[in-house]
N, C-alpha and C positions, 0 to 999 in steps of 0.2 A: 555408647560405652562411657561410664563415668571415669573420673580421674583415678579413683580408688580401684575400680575393677581393672584398670589397665596396668596395675602394679603386679609384681610377681607373687604367686601364691605363698611362697616362703616368707616374703616380707610381710604380707598381710597376716600371716599366722603368728607373727611375733607378739607375745602376750603383753598386755599392760601390767606393770609391776603392781602387785597388791600392796607393797610397802609404800610406793610413791603415791598411790591413790589416797592413802590416809594423810601423807605429808601434804599433798596439794589441797586437801580438804581443810587443813587447819593451819597451814603455814602463815606466820606473821601475827598470830593471836597474842594478845597481852597475857603475861603470866604463864605462858606455855612452858612446860618442861618436856622437851622432845627426846624421848628414849627410843624412837622408832628406827633410826638408821645406825649403822655401825661406825660411829666416830665419837671421839671425845669432845670436850667443850673448850679445849685450849687451842689457840692458834699455833701455827708452826713457830718454834722457838727462834729467837733472833740470830743465833749463830748459824743456823741453816739459811735463813733469809739473806743474811749478809753475804754469805758465800755466793749465792745466786746473783745478788746485786753487784758484787765485785766482778763476776764473770760478764754480766751485761756491760758494766763500765769498761771492761777490757775489750769490748767489741766482739765477744764470742757468740755471734748470732748467725753463723754460716752453717751450711750442711756439715754434718759430723759423722762419726763412725756409726754404722748401722748396728753393730754389736754392742755399742756403748763406748764411751771414752776410756782410754787405758787407765787413768787414775781411778775411775769408778769401779772397773772390773778388778783392779788391784785391791781397792778398799773392800769389795765384797769378799775377796779371798781372805783378807785379814779378819773380817767379821766372822766368817765360818770357822776359822781357826780358833778364835776366842770363844765362841759360844757353842760350837758343835764339835770342837776338838777334831776338826777334819781338815786335812791339808788338800785344798782344791786349787787347781791352777786358775789364773784369770781366764784361761780358755774354756773353763766350764760355765762362764757367766755371759748372759745375753740380756741387755737392758731393753725394757719394753715401755710403752706408753700407758702404764697402769698394770695392776694385777689382773684386771679384767682382760686386757689385751694379751697378757701372758697366758691366761687360760685359753683364749680364743686361738692363739697360735699353736699352743700345745695340742689342742684338739685337731687342728688342721694338719699338724705334723704326723699324727699317729693314726688318723681315721679318714676314710673317704665317704662321700655321700652314699647312704645305704648301709653303712657300718653301724655298729652299736658301741656305746661306752656305758658301762655299769657304774652307778654311783650310789652312795648311801643316802637314804632319805629318812626324815626331813632334811632339806638342804637349802642353802642359799640359792634362790631361784635363777640367778644369772647364769650359773653353769649350764643347766639343762636348756634354757632358752638359747644360749649362745651356741651350744652344740647343734640344736635343731636348725638354727639359721644356717649352719654349715652343711645341712643335709644329713647330719649324724643323729641317730636315735639315742636319746638319753634314757636308759632303763634303770628305774629305781630298785634298789634292794633295801629292805626295811631295817632300820634300827628298831628294837622293841623297847617299849616303855612299861616299867613295872615298879611299883613302890616309889614312884618319883624319880627313878633312875633309868637312863638309857643304856642299852646293852647291844653288843654286836655278836652275831653268830655267823662264823665263816660259811656255814651251810646255806644261809640265805643269800650270801654273795654268790656262791657257786651255782645255785639254782638259776640265777639270772644270766649266767654265761651261756652263750650259744655259739654256733659256728660263725656268726657275724660279729661277735664281740672282738674288739681290737684293744681295749684298754679298760682299766679300773680307775675311777676318779675317787680320790680319798682326801677328804678335808678333815684334818685332826690337828688340834682341837676343833670341834665342830661348831659352825654357824648354821643353825641357831641353837642346837641342843646343849652345847658345852661338853658333850661326850668326847672323851679323849682316849685314843687307842693306847693300849699297853704294848710293850715290846712283843708279847706273845701274839696279840692281835695283828701287829705289823708282820710278824713272821708268817702267820697264817695267810695273810693277803699276798705276801711275796711268794709264798709257796704256790698259791693259786696262779699267780701271774707266770711263774716259771713253768708250771705244768701245762698251762694252756697257751703259752707263747704270747702273752699279753704285755703291753706297757702298763705301768702305773704312772698316773699323773697325780702327784702329791701336792696338795695345797696345805702348806704348813705356815700360813700367814700368822696364826695365833700361837706359834710355838713358844714364844716368850711369855705369853699370858697363861701360865700354868700354876695352879695353886697348891700343888703337891710336891714341888721341887723347883730347881732353877729353870728348867725348860721341859717341854713335853717330849716324850719319846719320838724319835724321828727314824725314817727309813735310812738315813745316813748312818745310824748306829748299827744297822744289821746287814745292809746290802753288801754285795760283793762285786768285784770287777766283772763287767759284762751284763749285770742286771739292767733291765729296761725300766729305769725310773727317771722321770723328769719332774723337777720341782718348779712350782709357780709361787711367786711371792710379790709383796708390795711394800712400799715405804709408808703407806697410808696410816696404819694402826699404831706402829711403834713410835713414830716420830711426829704424829699429828700433821700429816701431809696428805690428807685425803684429797684436797683440791689440786695437788700438784700433778697427779696422774703419772706416776712413775712406779715401775715395778721391775721384776727380773725373772729370768728362767735359769735354773741350774740344770745342765744337761751334759751328756758325754761330748767331748770335742769332736768326735767322729761325725756328729750330725750338725755341727756348727754352721756349715755353709747353707744347709737347708733352712735353719732358723734365721740366718742373716737374710736369705732371700725372702722369707715370709715377712720379715720386718720391712725390708726394702719396698715390697709391693703393698704394704698397708699404711705405714706412716713415714717410711724412710728415716727412721731414727727419732730419738728423743732430743729435744732442744738442749744445747750444751750447757746453758745457764741453769736449767733444771737439774742436769746431772751434776753440776758443781755443787748445788745444794745437797744433793744426795750423798756426795763424797763426805761433806761435813757431817751429815746425819750419822753415817756409819762410823767415822773416825772420832767424832767428838760427842756422840749422842748417848753413850751408855748410861750416864747419870740421868739424863732426861727420861730414857726408857724405864729405868728403875723407878723413877717418880710416878710415871704412868701406871706401872704394875702395882706399886704400893697403893695408889688411889683406887685402882680397880679392885684390889683385894678388900679394902675397907668398905667400898661401896657395895660390892657383892654381898658381904656379910650383913650390912645394914638392910639392904633391900630384901634379900631372901629371908632373913630372920623375921622381919616385920610381916611379910606376907604369909610365911608358913605359920606364924602365930595366930592368924585369923582362923585356922583350921578349915579354911575353905579353898585353899590353894594346894594343889598337888605338884610338888617340885622338890628337888634337893639343890644345894649349892653346887654349881657346875665345877667340874675338875679343871676346866680350861675355857679359853675364849672370853668374850665380853658380854655374855647374854644370859639372862634368866628366861627360861622357856616355861611358861606358866599355864597350868590347867586349872581353870577357875570353876568351882562348883556353881552350877546355875547358869553358866554361859554355854550356849550351844552354837549360836551364830557369831563367830568371833569377828568376822568382818563388820557386822552391824555393831557389835560391842566396842570395837576399836573407835568407831565414829562416835558412839554414845559416850565413851569414856573421855574423849577429847572435849565433847560438849559439856559434860558434867564435872570434870575434874581438872581439865587443862593438862592432862598427862598424855603424851603421844606414845602409843604402843603399835607394834606391827602385828597384823593378824596372822595366825599360823597357817591360814589358807594360802598365804603367799609362798610357803615353803614346801609345797608339793605333798606327796603321799605321806600320810601319818601326821601331818602338821595341823589339820583342821581343828582339833579341840583346844589348841594352845594359842598363847600370845607371847610375843618376844619383846623384851626390854633390854636395851643396852645400858649397862651401868658404869661405863667409863666417863663419869662426870663427877663434879664436886660432891663429896659425901653429904654436905648439908642439903643440897638440892635433891639428892637421891632420897634422903630421909623424908623430905617434904612430899616427894612423889609417892613414896611407899605409904605415908600417912593418908594421902588423898585416895590412893587405890584401896587401902584397907577400909576406908569409909564407904567407898562405892560398893565394895564387895559385901559389907555388912548390910547395906540397904537392898541387896538383891532379893 
């Protein structure tokens, strides 16, 4: 028996990330413009880092609250009042060691091994892989692509629901497509969940990155008391904190002890100095988030306009999130193309094959970067496309 064969089948089935494969292939090259992962090009701002440093200097390095330190849960309550016009108690919030852990714990809270969770596809691959590692089947329901635009049909969602389905996973605005649910879409999903007795796990991490208004429509706008909706979120995108690994769950206080237990037996809580930085992000970071959104808006327009102008790229400017999802005429093997584009242009894209059903004809580019660099990346890609 080899070392590998002695491991559990579930762990062996964990897929290699198709995004990380390209990153590892090209990491560290001179002149690289990396648009493959979902993060910006700015480090965490000083006011957040200083708060964490002060916490460390104060000796706040001990075990702490599994649910999150009270000042952070209070700050989350204030944040939702400001940006979602929703009065939520601190008891609605549970701090996690990243948005990824928030998703993992939400899945474990609502589904058991052998159950199903239905999600919209193409999708960020980590959700489905995480669910499968917990023994939960991730069942894709397709978004449809026509005329450069992604669309949602509630009937496709409902067809994927079976007697084993326990939840619907909804990421809006969507990574990678940029599709953003309307309030009518959300009402249709909530109606499905109510009729079938399902939870909704709502990933609204990109809610502030919305190009048609102040923020994207949210289940918080339409849900009623008793609806089974759990929200997962992260500090990564808004406040340039991808490396901090801090996130949160919004959930009914009635299930709070269950979530605390799941946190206890996975990480036993998030380091207090990280949480101190997160408090500063929420309370002092609105202007910084506004700057990030303005940069994303400009870079989105520059990048998409340049590639659409080639007449060889099928896409529209996304309504939300941080990504252009591109269907390039003449490219059939997008994995091979991603490697070739790195070699020939120095631009790093993520292959659509990494995003599951419906993603294979596409390539994803994250445009939350300096507009000048985005313009250079678009020029390089347009040259590459012209030579196909």
